[in-house]
N, C-alpha and C positions, 0 to 999 in steps of 0.2 A: 564646332563639329560634334562635341560630346552631347550638346543639347539636341542636335539633329538626330544623332544616333538614339538618344533616349526616346524621342518621339516615334521614330521608326520602330523601335523595339516594342513600345507600348501598343501602337496600332497593329503590329503583327501578332504579338502574343495574345492580345485580347480577342482576336478572331480565331486563331488556330486552336485555342483551347476550348472553343465552343463545340458542343456535341454535333451541331449541324455541319460544321466543317468536316469532322471526321466521317460522318455519315455520307455526305456528298462525295468526298474524296474517294471513299471505298465503293459506294454504290454505283457511281457512274461507270467505272470500268467493268464492274460486274454486270450491269445492265447492258453495256455494249457487247460484252462477250455472250451474254444470254440471248440477246436478240439477233446476233450475227449467226450463231450456231445452234443455240438451244431451241429456238423456234422452228428451225428446219428439222431438227431431230424430233421434236414433239409432233410436228406435222406429219412426218413420215411414220412415227410410232403410232400416233393416234389414228392415222388413216388405216393402218393395219388392224388396229384393235376395234375400230368403230365402223367397219364396213357394213353397209346396209345389206341385209339378207333379202335378195330379190328373187321372186318366183315369176317365171315367164310362161304365159299361155300364148304360144306362137302358132297361129293358124296359117301363117304364110310359109313357115319352115325355113325362111331365108335367114332370119337372125340366128337361129339355132346352128345352122351350118357355119355362119360367120364366127360364132363363139367357139365352136369346136375347131375350126381351122386356125384361129388365132390363140388357142389355148387359154380362153377366158372362163373356163368351167368353174373356177373358184368363186367368181363373182356372181354367177347366175345359176339358177336351177330351173328346169323345164318340167312341165306337167301336161299330160294329155287329157286330164279330166275336163268335164264341161265347165264353162266359165261360172255358171251360177253356183256350183258346188265349191269351186275354188274361192269365190268371194266370201263364202261362209266359213271356210276351213283354213285359209292361208295363214291366219294368225295362230291357230292351234298347231299348225305344222311348224311353227317357229320362224315365220317369215315376217319381215317388216313392211313389205310392199308387194302388191301383185300388179304385174304389167300385162296388158292384153294387146297383142299385135294381130290385127285382122289380116285377111288375105290381101295381097298386094295386086292392084289392078294396073300398075304401070304408070299411073298419073304422077305429076310432079309434086302435088300436095298429098300428104298422107297423114292420117290421124289415127292414133292409138289411144288407149286409156290406161291410167294407173289407179289403183285403189289402195288407200292407206288411211287408218284412223289418225295417224300423225301427220303434221304438216311437213312435207318434204322440202329440203333446202333447194334453192334455185340452181345451185351449182350441180347438185346431184341430178336434177331433172335434165339440165342442159347437157351434161356428160352422157346420160343415157340416150337422149335424143340424137346426139352426134354419132354414137355407136350404131344405133338403129339406122340412121341415115347412111352411114358408111357401108353397112351391110347391104342396103338396098342399092347403093351406087355400084358395088361390086357385082350384084346380081344383074343389074342393067348392062354392065360392061360385058358380061358373059353372054347376054341374050340379044345384043344388038349386032352380032356378027362382025364386030370390029376387032381387028388384030390387036391383042393386048400390047404388043410392042408399039403400035401406032398410038394407042391410048396413053401409054406411059410417056411417049415423046411429047404429048401436049403439055405436060407439067414441066415448067422451066424454073429452076432454082438459080437465082442470081447471087453471086458472091464476088465482091470486089477485093482483089488481092494486091498488096503492095508489090509492085514490080521490082523494087530494089532488094527485096529479101526473099527467102524461100517461103513456100506455103506454110510449113510448120512454124517458122518464125512469125509469119503473118498472123496465125491464130493466137500465138502468145502475145503479139503486139496488141491485137484487138482486146484480148482479155485484160492486158495491162492498162489499156485506155479506159476500159470499163471500171477497173479498180480506181484509176486516177480520177475519173469523173465522180465516183462516190466519195473519194477522199476530198475532192475540191469542195463539194457541197458541205461535207462535215467540217472542214477547217474554216471555210468562210462563215458558216453559221456559228461555229465556236467563237470566232473573233467578235461576231455581232453580239452574242450573248455576254461575252466578257466585258465589252465596252459598257453595256447597260448595267450589268450586275455589279461589277466592281466600281465603275464610275459613279453610279448612284450611291454606293456605300460611302464613298468619299464625300459626296454631297450631303448625305444624311448626317454623317459624323460632324461636319462643319456646322450644319443647321442646328443640331441638337446642342452642341457646345455654345453656339451663339445665343439660342433662345433661352437656355438654362443659365446664362451668364457665366459659365465655367471659363469661357475664353478670356474673360477679363483677368482672371488669375494667371492663366497660362501666358498671356501676352506680356505680363509684367516680368517674365523670366526669359522669353524667347522672342525673336523677331517674327512678324507675321509671315514673311517668306519662308523662314525655317519651319514654322508650324504647317504651312500648306505643303511644302515639299516633303516633310516628314510623313504627313498623312498619305500623300500620293505614293511614296515609295513603300511605306508600311503595308498599305492595302494591296499595292501591286505585287509585293513580295508574297502575299497570301495567294494571289492568283497564280503567280509563277510556281509556287510550291505545289499547288494542285496540278498544274500542267505537267511538271516534271514527274510527279508521282504517277499521273495517268500515262505518260510516255513509257514508263517502266512497266506498270501493271497491265496495260492493254495488250502489248505483244505477248507477255507471259500468259495471261488468261486466254488469249486467242490460241496460243500454242497448246495449252492444256485442254481447253474445251474442244479444239479441233481434233486432238488425238483421241479423246473420249468419244467424240461424235463418230469418228471413223471406225473405232473398235466396235461400237454399238451397231453401226449400220453394216458391218461385215458379218454379223451373225445371220444364220439362216432365216429367211423370210423377210429380211430387211434389205431395202434397195438404196444404194447410195444416190441421193438426189443430185441433179445437175443444175448449175446456174448458167443459163444461156448456153447450154450444151457442154459445159465444162464441169469436170469432177471437182469436189470440194478441195481435194489436195492441190489441184492446179490453181484454184482461186487463192489458197493460202500461199503457195509459192509466188504467185504474181504479186500478192500484197507485200511480202517480204522482199521482193525483187525490185521495189520502187527505189528511186534515187534518193535514199534517205540522207545521204551526205549533203545534198543540196536542200532538201525539204526541211529537215529539223533545224539547222542553224538559222536559216532565213525566216522560218516560221516563228521562232523565238524572238528574233529581232523585230519583226513586224508586230508580234504580240506585245512586246514591251513598248515599241513606238506608238502603236495605236492606243494602248492603255494610257501612256503619259499624255498624249495629245488630248484625249477626251476627258481624262480624269482631271486635268488642269482646268478645263472649261467647267466641269461639274463642280469643282471646288470653288471657282469664282461665282457660280450661280448660288451655291450654298451660302456664300458670304453676302450675296446681293439681296436675298429675301428678307422680309421683315419677320414679325412674330408669327404670322399666319403661314403654316407650312404649305398651304394650298397655293400660295403666291408663285411657287416655283413652276407650276404647270405651264403657265404661259411662256416663261423664259426658256424652258427646256425644248420648246418647239424649234428654236433656232439650232440646237444641237442635233435633234433627232432627224432633221431633214437630210443632212449629208450622210448620216448613218444608214437611213432607209434607202437613199439613193445608191449607196455602196452595195447594199444587199441586193437591190434590183439588178445592178450592173453585174454583180457576182453571178447571179443565177443565169444571166444571158451569156456571160463569158465562159461558163462551163461547157456550153454547146459549141462555142467558137472562141477558144482561148487566145487566138491571135488576131481577132477582129480589132478594128480601130477603136471601138467603144471599150473593149476589154483592156487594150493597151493604155488608152487615155485614163480609164478608171483606176488602173493599177499604178499609174504614175502620179495622178493628182493626189496631194497629201491627205485630203479629208476623206477620200474613199480608198486609198491604197492599202490601209491596214486590213480591209475586208476583201478587196478584190485580188490583190497580189498573192496572198496565201492560197486562194482558190486556183491560181494559175501555176503554182509551184509544181504540182504533179505533172504538168505538161512541159516542164523545162523551158521557161521563157529565156530569152537572150540575157546574158550576163549584164550587158550595158543597161538594159531596162531595170534589172534588179538594183544595180548600183545607183542609177539615177533616181529611182523611186525612194531608196533609202536616204540619199542625200537630201532630196526635197522634203522628206518626212522629218529628218533631223532638224533642218533649218526652220520648218514650220513649228516644230515642237518648241524650239528656243523662242520663237516669236510669241506663240500662244502662252507659254509659261511666263514670259515677261508681262504680257497683257493681263493674264489671270492674276499674277502676283500683285499688280497695281490695283485691280478691282478688289481682290481679296483684302489687301491692306486698307483700302478705303471703305469697304463695307462691313468688315468683321465686327466693328464696335458700334455700328449704327443700329438703333433699336426703334421699333414702332412703325417703320415703313420699309418697303423694299426699294432698292435702287432702280430708277428708271433708266431707259437707254440714254437719256440726256445726262443723267447723273454719271453713268459709266463713261460717257464721252468726256465729261469734264474731268473726271479722275485721270483718264488717260492723257489729257492735255495738261495735267498738274494744276488744274484750277479748283480742285476740291480735295 
């Protein structure tokens, strides 16, 4: 046990003391907080500071009425000068773009022009086109002698409400489902990355020690199974350490950045952006209102289980390769297929977390470490969680036993990689 602990300690400390570990551990939560709230703030702030100054020559008079009616005066300025003079002088007057709106003849298709020495962004042009089109639509409504009430009744907004709860609770539930969907993608993708990043770290560690003949010295003091298990637990502890730090830092940074964001946007001239019609504070409340008592413990269990399952296979592959590190590429295909399949099922299960494919993928041991965490925000039945964990544990025991035999048989072989036939012989105790 002391030898196993020594291996675990060595594998753990050699990684957590690296500068890259500290940078990734700190930068990932910071990046998450920045992109969650910082980009929204920057978008709102920069939109205020970088608004294009637009001069309008409106021969129709329709758009000008629309702007005045909807209080859009800050966005646009109008001029009665002739177009030729404006084309020469609009830049001297401090404008970025000149827009000419000819008289409207009532046709469905309508063409105006804009003039600018700079290339205008497609979003800016499309937004301006929509506003002009909306002004012409309102003009036509007023001149077709149609009762405005009848016109308004033509627009139908459909909203499906959960009949078992109140309308206010239904809005909160839909927002919560949106947050759950985002979390499902995040957690499924995180497990996908963990399996490859930390699993391949175990494999590289085994391969390096084997190719450099360091393993010959180590094996003289410890059993191959202890060495393999120590590497898996040590590297896994590094990943778990990062995960726990992220679980603490991310909510704290979200709270801090959310408060800063809200204070900034409460200042005059700044408008609180909405996410699918919900204020930022409502989104934050929905995030912290998730069933974390279910999500966190089961996520950690599937994190550990998925890591042990695939890290054992990666360790076996590291022992099975020869002196050429490129030999491992062909063997890793066998491992990557179920991982990629789990990722595909996970993306489909987010849209329908209770479908037959989602349930099967979350119970099947080779895909459950990726699929089940994505279903956690949707509160899957307890029996599915327990069955999935049971099958995962049994599969881990089987895979660790198989990997240990391959590891023991291949760790001291040099000059060639183990073929599938060699591995089969090792498992049958014939090699």
